[in-house]
N, C-alpha and C positions, 0 to 999 in steps of 0.2 A: 504495501499496498504508497503510491506518495504523497506523500504533508504539503499542501503549499501555503504561503508563510505571507502577507499585505498588509504592508506597513500604513493604508485606508482601507477602509471595508471596501467603497469604492472600486479601489486599483480593481475588484472584481468585474465591476462590468459594464469596464469601459476599459481600450484598451490607451484610451488616449490619459497622462497626469493630468494636463490642464484639467480637463472633463472628471476627472477624480478629484481634483481639489476644488474645483466650482461645488459639483456636491459636496463637500467634507462643508464646504463654512456654507451655504445653504440650508447641511443639517443643522449644523453649528448655531446659528440661527432663532431656528426655532425653532432649536432645545431653546434657547433665548426665549422669545416670547413667550411659552408654551409655562416656563416656571414663572415667570412674569405674571403673568394672567389666574396661574393655580397661586401662587403666594399674595393677590393681589382679594384673591376668592372673591375673581368676573367669572358674571358668567360669560356665555357665547358674545348673546345680545348688548352688555353693559363691555366686553374685549373689544366688534363689531365698532363700536361709537368709536374707544377711544382709539381704534386701532386706524380709523377710514374704512375698513374693509364691512360687507357683509356681512352675518350672520356663518349661514353658508360656506364663506371664505375661510372661517376663524375655525367652524369645525377641521379642514380641509385642515388648518395651517397645527391646528393640536394631534391631528389624528394625524399627523409626520405623510401630508402628501407635496411630494418634496419636485415631483414634476409645475408645480401648479404657481409654484409660486419660485419672481427669480431675486435676484439678490440686491436687485436696485428696490425689491418694491422692502424687502424684512426691513433693510435698510431706512426704509422711509417711516414707515411701521415702528420699528426706534426709533426714531428720530419725535413720529406724534406722542409720542410715550415716555419722552425728557430724554430722549438716553442721542449726542453725539462721539463720532467716533471721528479720531482726528492720526491718521496716520503721522509718524515725526521718521525722521533717518538723518541718523545724523552720527559719522566719525565711524562708517559700515556699520552700522547697527540700525534696523527700521526692527520701530514698537511702536503699539497702539495707546493709548491712552482711550478714556472715555470719558468724557465731560458731560455732566450734568444739564440739560437746557434750560427745567422746569421743572418746577416738586410739583411732578404724581399728583394725582389723585384724581 
C-alpha cells in the first residue's frame, strides 16, 4: 500500500499549487467568518444583514460551500463586520496585520 501525503489538503484536488493556495485561503476565511457568527450567537438572518449577504448565502458559507465564494467577497464580508487586512512587506518579510475598522455590534 502506497501512502500519499499533501502539505495542503487542496493539493489532493488540483495539480495547480496556485489553485490549491486560493482554495485554502477561501476555506480559512470562511472558517473565520463562521466562527465569528457562532461566537456572536448570530442567527443566519442577522449574520446576513451584517455581512451584506442573503440568508441562503450565509447558509452556504457556514456549510462550507467553498465554490460559491471568492476571496474578494469573503474579505468584503470581514470588512463589513469590522476587520481590515493590511499586508506589510519589510526587510524581506511579509506579514498581515488585522485592523479593527469599527466596533462590531
